[in-house]
N, C-alpha and C positions, 0 to 999 in steps of 0.2 A: 744256255740262256739265249733267247733271241732278242735283238734290239732293233728289229725292223719297224718301219713306220706303218701306221694303220692298224688293222685288226688281223693279226696272224691267224692262220687256219691250221687245224689239226686233222690228221687223217685217222679214220676209223672211230670206233666208239670206245669209251672207257667206262668200265664197270664202276658204278656209284657216282661218277662225275656227271653233274647235271649241266654245268656251264664251264667246261674246261677252256682256259685261255693260256696261250704261251706267254710266259712272264716277260715283260719288257718295260723299261723305265719310262718310256713315253706314256704308256697306257696305265701303268700301275705305280707311278711315283709316290702317290699319297696312301697307297693301300697298306694295311697292316692286318694282323690276325690275332684275335683274342681267343682263349679257350672257350669252347661252347659250354653253355649251361648244362646241356645234356651231352656229354662228350661223344657217346657212341650211338646217339639217336639216328645219325645218318645211315647206320647199317642195322637198324633194329628190325627191318622187314626183309631180311635175306635168309636164304637157306644154306648158303655155302660161301666160302672165302678162298681165293687162290692162295696156294702155298708155294714156296721155293723149296728146292731139294734140301737145303740145310735146316729148314724149319720142321720137316716131317718127323724126325725122332721126338722132338719136344711136343709138337702138336698131337702126335699119336697117343700121348698119355691121357688126353681128355676128349678128343674128337674122333669120330670115324673119319679116316683119311681115304678118299676115293679119287677117281679120275673123271674128268669131264666127259670124255668119250674115247672110243677106239682111235678115231682119226685125229683128235686133239686131246692127247692124254695129259691135260693140265692137272696137277695135283690140287685137290680141294679139301678143306676142312669143313665137315658138315656141322652146321650150327642150328639147323631146324629141318623138319620134314613135314609133309602133308600140307602145310600152309606157309605163307611168307611171314614167318615169325622167328626171329633170332632168340633161341632159348638161353642165350648167355648174356643178353642185355636186359636190364630191369626197366621198370617204368620211369626211373630217373635218368635213363640213358647211360648207366654205368655198366661196364663189363664185369662179369663175375670175378671176385677176388681170387687170385692165385691161378686162374685159368690163362693159358698162353694166349696172347693177342697177336694174330698174324701181322707180319710186317706190312702187308698191303694196306691194312687199316691204320697202322701206326704212322705210316708216311702221309696219309691223307691229311689235308687237302692238296698235297703235292704229288707229282708224278713226273716221269719222263715220257715224252710222246714224240712220234715222228711228225715232221712238218710236211705240209702239202708240197707236192713236187717230187716226192719219192726220195730215194737215197737212204743212207744209213744215219743221217744226222738226226740227233735227238735233242729236244728242247725241254726246258724246265716248265712245268705246267702247274697252274693253281686252279682250283675249282671256285670260280667267282660266286657260285651259289651257296657255298659253305656258310653256315650261320655265323661263324666267328670273323668273317672277312668284313673289314670296316675301314673307312678313312679316319675314324676317330681312335683307332687302336694305337697304343704306345709301342707295340711290337711291329715296327715298320718293316716292309720288305726291302726298302731301299733307304740308304743314308749316305749323304754326301756324294750322291751321284753313282753309287755302286751298291751291290747287294749288302744288306745288313748282316751282322754276325748271326742273327737268328735265321735269316734266309740261307746263309752259307751252310749252317749246320743241317738245315732241312735238305739242302741240295746234296750234301755229302751222304746223308743217310739214303736218300733217294737213288743216288748213283750206285751205292753199295748194293741196294736192293735190286736194281736193274741188272747189275753184273751177275748176281746170284740167279736172277730169273732167266738170263740167257744161258747160264750153265744148266739150269733145270731143263730148258728146251732141248739142249743137246742130249742130255741123258734120257729124256722121254722119247726121243727119236729111236733109241735103242730098244726100248720096250715096245714101241710101235712096230719096229722092224721085225721082231720075233713073234708078233701077234699074241702076246701073252696077256693083254688087257681085254677082258671080255665082259659082256653084260652079266650081272649077278642079281640075286634077289635076297634081301634081308628077311629073315623069318624069326618069329618069337612065339613061344608057347605060353599062353596066359595061365595063371594059377587055376587048377582044377581041370585043365584040359590035357590031353595026351598027344595031340597032333599040333605041330608048329603051324602058325599062320604067316603067310607072306604079308609084308606091310609096306615095303618100298623097294625100288630097283636102283641099281647103281652100276658103275663100271669099276672093276677091280682086277687084281692079278689072278689068273687062273692057275692054281697050284699044279694041276695035272700037266698043263702046257709048260709050266716052269720046270718041272722035273723031267719032262720029255726033251728038253733042249740037248743038243749034242755037246760033247766035251768042249769043242771049239767055241760054240756059242756061250756056254757056261763060263768059259775062261774069259771071253770078251767082256761079259757083264762084270765078272769079278775084277778085272783090271780097271774097270770104270768106278769101282767102289760103290756099286749101286745096291748090293745085297742088303746092306743095313737099312736102306730106304724101303726095299721090298718087304723085309720082315717087319719093319715098323708099321707099314701099311696093313699087313695081314693081322698083326696083333691088335691094331686099332679097331678092327671090326667088332671086337667085344664091346666097344663103347656104344653100339646101337642100343644095348639094354639100358644104359644110362640115359640115352636120348628119349627112350620111351618114358622113363621115370620123370624126366624133366617136363615132357609134354603133359603127363598126368598132373603134376603139381601146378604147372602154369595155368591149365584150363580146368582143373578139378575134374578130371576124367578117370574112369575106370581103365584097367589095362586094355580091355577089349575096345573101348571107345578110343583110346589113345592110338592104337595101331590101325584102327579102321579109318581114321581121318576125321572122326566126329569132332564137333565143337559145341560148347554149351549154347543153349538157346538164348 
């Protein structure tokens, strides 16, 4: 937490945060946070959500898990494709029952971020633009001159998430080092057809490159306990079929329309 005077500044951009501010008692003494009427409306227009390494086995049961790029292999849970529409959030802003909700979204509107000026120091951040932020809220961020119990719980979860995210970064460097993340194409064969149609591109583990690793390279990855994550990612790609079905239901499309990127008129 930062308690500097004035308006603290944050370095870089933060996914989904429209007005991130470093939390400080001078600026946010009266602020509180109420649950939003539409809890996940803030992420209803996205296609993917960042994941940490510990989330991948659970997330892989419902979402295709891919990587942002070769150079930045951030794990992502795919929640939509072709258009900016989260297929797991309904019109009331609710996340689908029993579907895993990534920690990045559960910690929102809080996060940890670097302060301007560089260094490794991280500060507690709140998105001032979040619908539930209000001076009228009974769930205050500060009480008696210090963080409230509510804010402390949020900070603890956020710190745990950040620790996992940093571990994720370290493990992803190993995948980048051995160049096993490559561009790939998802394909689907509509009913009545015999040839698969490509419908979206993503970055994933190249299984041929994986099996071509030397014994020493394989051992290094094994010692990092990363193979469970690798296999969860590979198995998760079967969920592309479910994503097609979801897009068909959401927009009342045929299979061909769903994979082509069509939208109803």
